[in-house]
N, C-alpha and C positions, 0 to 999 in steps of 0.2 A: 504494500500500500504506500503510495507516495504521500508523505507527510509534509505539509507546508507550514507547520506551526512555527518553525524557526524563522522563516522569512516574515511571517505575520508578526511575531514578537519584535523583530528588528524594525519593521515598518512602524508599528505602534510606538516603540521607544523613540525612534527618530521623529515621529510626528509630534510627540510630547516634548521633544528636545531634551531628553534625558540621556545620561551616560549609562553604560552598563553597570557601573558602580552604584548609581542612584537607584536603579531598578533592583539590584542585588540587595541593597540595604533595606529597601521597603519590603522585600520578600524574605529577608533574613537568610539569604543564601550568598555564596561567594560570587565575585565578578566572573570567575572562570566558568561557573555553572551557567550563567547567562550567555557567555560566549559559546559554550558547547551547544546550548539550545539553538542559538542563532545560526550556528554552522551545521546543524542537523546531526551532530555527533551523539546527542542524547536528547531526551524529551522530558518535560516537566511531568511530575506525577499528577494524579487527579486533583489532589488538594491544591497544589500549586497552580494548576490550570485554572481552577475556579478563582484563586487569588489574583492571577494575572488578568482574568476577564474583569474583575472588580477594579483592579488598579488602572487598567486602560479604559474602563467604562465601555466595554464591548461585550458581545455575547461569546460564549465558548465556541459556538458554531463558527463565528467569524474568525476566531483564532485558529480553529482547525481547518479553515478553508472550505467549510460546508455551505456557507451562504453564497447564493448565486445572485449575480446582478440581473434584474428583470430585463427580459428581452422585449424590445419594442415591437408590438404587433398591431395590426389593424384593429380598430375598436370592435368590429363585428366578430373577430375570432375570440375575443375575450368574452363576448356574450354567449357563444356556443360552448365554451369550456365548462364542463361540470365535473371537475375532479376534486377529490378531497386533498387536504394538505399532505397526507401520507403518500398518496399516489405521486405527488409532485416531488416528494423527498427522495424516493427510490422507486424506480420502475420495476414491474414484475419480472422483467427479464434481466435485471441488473446482476452483474457478477458479484462474487463474494467480496472483492476488495471495496467495491462501492458500498455494499451493505455494511462492511466493517467501518468505513468512514462515518456513515450515518449513525451506527451503533455507538461509536466513540462520542459523538455529539450528544446523543440521548443519555448515555451514561453520565456524562459530565453535568447535564441539566438535572438528572435525578439526584446525584450526589449533592449538588448545590441546594436542593430542596429538602433533603432528608434531615431529620432531627439528629443531632450529634450524640445524644445520650442513649435513647432506647432503640435507635435504628443504626447504631454503630456497626454491628455485625454485617448488616447489608451493605453499608458504606465500604467496609473493608473488602467484602466479596466483589463488589462492583469495581473497586480500585484494582484488584488483581486482573480481572478480565479486561479492564481498560488498558492496562499495561500490556497484556498479552495481544490484544488486537492491534495496538500501536506497533509492537515489535514483530508481528507476523508478516513475513515477506512472501512466503510460498505456503502451499498446503491448503487444506480445506477450512475456510472460515466457517462454513456451515457446521463442521464438527465442533468448533469452538462454541458456536451458538447453541448446539445441542447440550453440551456440558453446562454452559452458562445458564440456560433455561432450567435445567434440572437442579443445579445448585441454588439458584434464586428461589425456586419453589420450595426446596428443602429448608433454606434459611428462613423464609417467611413463615413456614409452618412451625419449625422448631422454636423459633424466637417469638412466635405469636405476634408478628409485626402487622399492624393494620395501616395500610398506606392511605394518604389523603387522596381525594378524587383526582387532583392534578397529577400526583405521582403515579396513581393507578393508570391513568391514561398514558403517561410516558412509558410505564412498564408494559402496557399492551402494545405500544409501538415497538418497543425493544423486542418483545417476544415475536411480534409479527414479522420481523426482519428474517426470521428463519423459514418462513412459509413462502413457497413459490406458488403463485397463482397462475393458472392457465386460463386464458380468456378466449 
């Protein structure tokens, strides 16, 4: 999966006219860590991704390169379009790497919304899959989704975690990425 987070961090840092040292101090990491992120040699973990999005006042989707610029279309095409947001996020025929990019964005949104006390086991579980999806270069992403869905279900059941309606919707989107629809 092509990760663009390093270039996005650099763009945001330069846009705010901050040095790597300034960003590092605000995130309580070293300047070298920021440099490695910007060069694509490593990636921020899930907690730091959320902190970066708050620091730069952008969404995690934007940092991950998931937000697309709207395409200018004739007004009549917009009237005929009846697709939901999830259809526009990932197409039914999308490959595993596209699905992984969307999953990373959904996971980061979920973790940002989860309670840090009673939902901590779920946060930790999602953080491990976030890292695995970021680092996966080859192989089946759908296999990772299978394991992730089972582990999430097990965690929710064992820890008796009740998700908010907003997080429940995000979780349904995350689980839905593993499904392939034939139309």
